[in-house]
C-alpha positions, 0 to 999 in steps of 0.5 A, a space after each residue: 715374343 717373336 723376334 720381329 716383335 722383339 726387334 720393334 720393341 728394342 728399337 722403340 726403347 733405343 729410339 725413345 730417348 731420341 724421339 723424346 728430345 726431338 723437336 717437331 717443327 711448329 709443335 714443340 718448343 724446347 728452351 736452350 736457355 731455360 727461363 730464369 725467375 723472371 720468366 714470362 707470365 704466360 710460360 709454364 715455368 711461371 706456373 711452377 714458380 707460382 706454385 712453389 712460391 705459394 707453398 713456401 708462403 703456406 698459401 694453399 689457395 694460391 697453390 690450388 689456383 695454379 692447378 688444373 682440375 682434376 690434378 694429380 700429385 705423386 709424393 714420397 709421403 703416404 698415401 703417396 698419390 692425391 688425385 681429383 679436384 682437391 688434390 692440392 688441398 688434400 696433399 697440403 693438409 696431409 703435409 701439415 698433419 705429417 709435419 706435426 707428427 714429426 715436429 717438422 715445420 717451416 718448409 721452403 723449396 728452392 728451385 734450380 734451373 730446369 733440366 727439361 722445359 718443353 712445350 708442345 702445343 697446349 702441353 708442357 713438361 718441366 723437370 727442375 732440380 730442387 732443394 727443400 729446407 725445413 725444421 725438425 724439432 728446432 733443427 734445420 734439415 736440408 734435403 738436396 738433390 730432389 727433383 720436381 717433375 711437372 706436367 702442365 696444360 694450357 687452359 683459357 686462363 693460362 698454364 695450369 699444373 696437371 700433375 707433379 711428382 717429387 723425388 726426394 733428395 738426400 737429407 743433411 
């Protein structure tokens, strides 16, 4: 790599955190105070909360209704990636199969306040700390310190999840 190209590359790395957090007037909306659970229905965080609430209730149909088609999921559970028009249903089916194999049930996610909650036009990026509780053979397990990262698109019917990734926390 030529020195000039390396300097451009290094400058890009050095500026990328600044540029990623820069507010472009008229295009990006960053919330100083992230919306709470009483978020406006036409806000990306409402779609995220609706998805998580549906997961907590075991409602795969509502989970799917919050997703853009096609969608993508990246999770710590094998096969790790689900894509396409039935990504949510396929992922949830695999969650239940894996849970049965390990004696796990009663999954429940609690979301914290968003660390990132940025809207740029019809795209949004949300990063939320999360805690998951579940039972394994009758014993409650709490996985704290997880991170739920979500990319959303605004469609004619409202905000829909285009992709999400779950970074596992620490079980205790």
